[in-house]
C-alpha positions, 0 to 999 in steps of 0.5 A: 571379172573384166573381159580381159580377165576372164581371156587371161584365166581362159588361155592360162587354163587351155594351155595346160591341158595335156595336148592343148595348142594355140593357134592365132589367126589374124584379120579378125584377131582370134585365138583357137585353142585345138587338141589333136587338131580339134578347136575346144575354145576360141577368144576374140574381141566383138566389138567393145569387148573380149570374149571366150568362146567354148563347146558345151553339152547342148543341155549344159549351154542352155542352163548355163545362158538361163543362169548366167547373164554374161553367158550367151549363144556361140557366136559364130558357132553352132549356137546349141553346142557353143557358148560365149561367155562375156566378162561380167558380175556373174562370171568368176575364175572357178566357173571359167576354168570348169567351163574350160576344162569341160569343152576340153573333155567335149571336144577329146572325147570325139576324137579316136581313142589312139589320139586322146591324150586324156580320158574324157571320161575321168580328166579334171573330175577330181578323184 
């Protein structure tokens, strides 16, 4: 999956999440995906390649960075709690969607219960 495909899949997944919205920032170009005003995903182009930046549980983030060559520490974010995903051979559509939903759930879980559009403990986990 190349970087543009990565961003398309991640963006398509993110905009379908309950309560999610997209905000464009320019100079440099950033797409911020938010739920209840809190960012759960960012997209930008690092020199030469598009990336997606996602929130991740610190333990999961460490495992993802070890397992996938195309997952690194969060670009311009807290390196323990955010990951950067680049297009590459180790990344597929299913993984991208799982990472986007996990990031969304982590952010929703930090919101006051009255502001949560879904239950972060059950949303997207299947029956």
